[in-house]
C-alpha positions in Angstrom: 4.9 0.9 15.6 3.9 -2.9 15.8 2.5 -6.1 14.6 0.3 -7.9 16.4 -2.8 -8.4 13.8 -5.3 -10.2 16.7 -5.5 -6.2 17.9 -9.1 -4.6 20.1 -11.3 -2.8 18.2 -9.8 0.5 19.2 -6.8 -0.7 17.8 -7.4 -1.3 15.0 -8.9 1.1 14.0 -12.1 1.6 15.2 -14.2 3.7 16.6 -11.4 6.5 16.0 -10.9 8.6 13.3 -7.6 8.4 11.3 -6.2 11.0 9.5 -4.2 9.3 7.0 -1.7 12.3 5.9 -0.4 12.7 9.8 0.1 9.2 9.8 2.4 9.3 6.3 3.9 11.4 8.3 5.0 9.4 10.9 7.3 7.1 8.2 10.6 7.5 7.4 11.7 5.9 3.8 9.4 5.0 1.4 8.2 2.1 -0.1 7.9 0.9 3.7 3.7 -0.1 4.3 2.2 0.6 7.2 -1.2 -0.7 8.7 -3.5 2.1 10.0 -6.2 0.0 10.2 -8.1 -3.4 9.3 -11.9 -4.3 8.1 -12.3 -8.4 8.6 -9.8 -10.0 6.8 -8.4 -6.7 4.9 -6.1 -4.0 5.9 -5.8 -0.4 5.2 -2.3 0.6 4.3 -0.4 4.4 4.1 3.0 4.7 2.1 5.0 6.9 1.4 7.4 5.9 -2.7 9.0 7.7 -4.8 11.2 6.1 -8.0 10.6 2.5 -10.0 9.6 0.3 -7.6 9.7 -3.8 -9.2 7.9 -5.8 -11.7 5.9 -8.7 -9.9 2.0 -9.6 -9.0 -0.4 -11.2 -6.2 -1.5 -14.3 -7.3 -4.1 -15.1 -4.8 -5.3 -11.4 -4.7 -6.7 -8.2 -5.9 -4.4 -4.8 -4.6 -6.4 -1.5 -4.5 -3.7 1.9 -4.4 -5.4 5.3 -3.4 -3.0 8.7 -4.3 -3.4 11.2 -1.9 -1.1 13.0 -2.3 1.3 13.4 -6.2 1.0 11.5 -9.3 1.4 7.7 -9.7 1.8 6.2 -13.1 1.0 2.0 -12.6 3.0 -0.1 -15.7 1.6 -3.1 -16.7 3.2 -5.2 -19.1 0.7 -4.0 -22.5 0.2 0.0 -21.1 0.3 2.5 -18.2 -1.9 4.5 -15.4 -2.3 7.4 -14.3 -3.7 8.1 -10.9 -3.9 12.2 -9.5 -4.9 12.8 -5.6 -8.4 11.3 -5.4 -8.1 8.7 -7.4 -7.7 4.9 -7.4 -7.0 1.9 -9.6 -7.2 -2.3 -8.9 -5.0 -4.0 -10.8 -6.5 -7.7 -11.3 -4.9 -10.7 -9.1 -1.8 -12.6 -11.3 -1.5 -9.1 -13.0 2.1 -7.6 -13.8 2.7 -4.2 -12.5 4.7 -1.8 -11.1 3.5 1.7 -9.5 5.9 4.5 -10.7 6.7 8.4 -9.1 8.1 10.8 -10.1 8.4 12.8 -6.7 7.3 11.5 -3.8 3.8 10.5 -3.5 0.9 9.1 -0.9 -1.4 6.4 -0.6 -3.0 4.7 0.4 -3.2 1.2 -0.2 -6.3 -1.6 1.1 -5.4 -5.6 0.2 -5.7 -8.7 2.5 -3.9 -9.5 5.5 -0.4 -11.1 4.3 0.1 -9.6 1.1 3.4 -9.1 0.8 4.3 -6.1 -1.0 7.0 -7.4 -3.4 3.9 -10.1 -4.3 5.6 -13.3 -5.9 9.1 -12.2 -5.2 11.8 -11.2 -1.9 13.9 -8.8 -2.3 15.5 -6.1 -0.5 12.8 -4.2 -1.5 10.5 -6.6 0.6 8.5 -4.7 3.6 8.2 -6.2 6.6 4.4 -7.5 7.0 1.8 -6.4 9.8 3.5 -3.1 10.5 1.1 -1.0 12.4 1.5 3.0 12.6 
């Protein structure tokens, strides 16, 4: 793993095939997104999650969740949505949300480089940014 966001094209996930599930298998623990590719200023991150996250928002960007394995619920203050493998949802910028997984879920996240996983909050769940796997 490394944290250099100024990588050569091959290191940014270009010119090669990336197996997302193989990348996720390299992650120890949950709630630790890891970058697998970049496109322009956007990062593709894989993550394993289980249990409840925390309420947060991203004031300046939308966030895309794509379920690879498992079932994900995203709670909003006024509703919830459920995602199954192969489904995606886009959470609009500024909307408070809280992901939840009853059992382990494997996700692909798409968001701009530098987005903090806990949004406008910093706590024990805040993951180091720009960590590649």
